[in-house]
C-alpha positions as a Markdown table, in Angstrom:
| # | Residue | x | y | z |
|---|---|---|---|---|
| 1 | Met | 132.0 | 66.5 | 55.6 |
| 2 | Ser | 133.5 | 63.4 | 57.2 |
| 3 | Ala | 131.6 | 60.5 | 58.6 |
| 4 | Val | 132.7 | 58.4 | 61.6 |
| 5 | Thr | 131.4 | 55.1 | 63.1 |
| 6 | Val | 130.8 | 54.6 | 66.8 |
| 7 | Ser | 132.6 | 51.5 | 68.0 |
| 8 | Pro | 131.1 | 48.9 | 70.4 |
| 9 | Lys | 132.9 | 50.8 | 73.2 |
| 10 | Tyr | 131.2 | 54.1 | 72.0 |
| 11 | Gln | 134.5 | 55.5 | 70.7 |
| 12 | Ile | 135.1 | 57.3 | 67.4 |
| 13 | Val | 138.2 | 58.1 | 65.4 |
| 14 | Ile | 138.6 | 61.7 | 64.3 |
| 15 | Pro | 139.5 | 61.7 | 60.6 |
| 16 | Arg | 143.0 | 62.8 | 59.6 |
| 17 | Glu | 141.7 | 65.8 | 57.6 |
| 18 | Val | 139.8 | 67.1 | 60.7 |
| 19 | Arg | 142.8 | 66.4 | 63.1 |
| 20 | Glu | 145.1 | 68.3 | 60.7 |
| 21 | Arg | 142.7 | 71.2 | 60.1 |
| 22 | Leu | 142.2 | 71.7 | 63.9 |
| 23 | Arg | 145.8 | 71.0 | 64.6 |
| 24 | Leu | 144.9 | 68.4 | 67.2 |
| 25 | Lys | 147.6 | 66.6 | 69.1 |
| 26 | Pro | 147.5 | 63.2 | 70.9 |
| 27 | Gly | 146.3 | 63.7 | 74.4 |
| 28 | Gln | 144.7 | 67.0 | 73.7 |
| 29 | Lys | 141.4 | 67.6 | 75.4 |
| 30 | Leu | 138.1 | 68.3 | 73.6 |
| 31 | Lys | 134.8 | 69.5 | 75.1 |
| 32 | Leu | 131.6 | 67.8 | 73.8 |
| 33 | Leu | 128.7 | 70.2 | 73.5 |
| 34 | Val | 125.2 | 68.9 | 72.7 |
| 35 | Leu | 122.4 | 71.2 | 71.7 |
| 36 | Asp | 119.2 | 70.2 | 70.0 |
| 37 | Gly | 120.5 | 66.7 | 69.1 |
| 38 | Val | 123.7 | 68.0 | 67.5 |
| 39 | Ala | 127.0 | 67.1 | 69.1 |
| 40 | Thr | 130.0 | 69.4 | 68.6 |
| 41 | Leu | 133.6 | 68.7 | 69.6 |
| 42 | Val | 135.5 | 71.9 | 70.6 |
| 43 | Pro | 139.3 | 71.8 | 71.3 |
| 44 | Val | 140.2 | 73.0 | 74.8 |
| 45 | Val | 142.7 | 75.9 | 74.6 |
| 46 | Pro | 144.9 | 76.6 | 77.6 |
| 47 | Ile | 144.1 | 80.1 | 79.0 |
| 48 | Glu | 147.8 | 81.1 | 78.5 |
| 49 | Glu | 147.3 | 80.8 | 74.7 |
| 50 | Leu | 144.5 | 83.4 | 74.9 |
| 51 | Arg | 146.7 | 86.1 | 76.4 |
| 52 | Gly | 146.6 | 89.3 | 74.3 |
| 53 | Ile | 143.8 | 88.0 | 72.1 |
| 54 | Gly | 141.8 | 91.2 | 72.6 |
| 55 | Gln | 144.7 | 93.6 | 72.5 |
| 56 | Gly | 143.8 | 96.7 | 70.5 |
| 57 | His | 140.1 | 96.1 | 70.5 |
| 58 | Thr | 137.5 | 98.4 | 72.1 |
| 59 | Tyr | 133.9 | 97.9 | 73.3 |
| 60 | Glu | 132.8 | 100.8 | 71.2 |
| 61 | Gly | 129.7 | 99.9 | 69.2 |
| 62 | Tyr | 129.0 | 96.6 | 71.1 |
| 63 | Arg | 126.3 | 97.9 | 73.4 |
| 64 | Glu | 122.7 | 97.8 | 72.3 |
| 65 | Glu | 120.9 | 101.2 | 72.0 |
| 66 | Glu | 118.3 | 100.2 | 74.7 |
| 67 | Asp | 121.3 | 99.4 | 77.0 |
| 68 | Glu | 122.7 | 102.8 | 76.4 |
| 69 | Glu | 119.4 | 104.4 | 77.4 |
| 70 | Arg | 119.1 | 102.2 | 80.5 |
| 71 | Trp | 122.7 | 102.3 | 81.5 |
| 72 | Pro | 124.3 | 105.6 | 80.2 |
| 73 | Ser | 128.1 | 105.7 | 80.3 |
């Protein structure tokens, strides 16, 4: 786990090991999510890069049993 310091301008530097692991590039956008006092940086991925990500997958087995009873196929 890497530690960072908040500058007087409220900026942080993302450590090299994290940048490399996430394959971050200069100018890349990150979303900051805050939940229960925990901040998480998530790289923004262009929608074009997600094309075909679900190819070959089905929804079989994803519905809850009570959903099946309420909304039969």
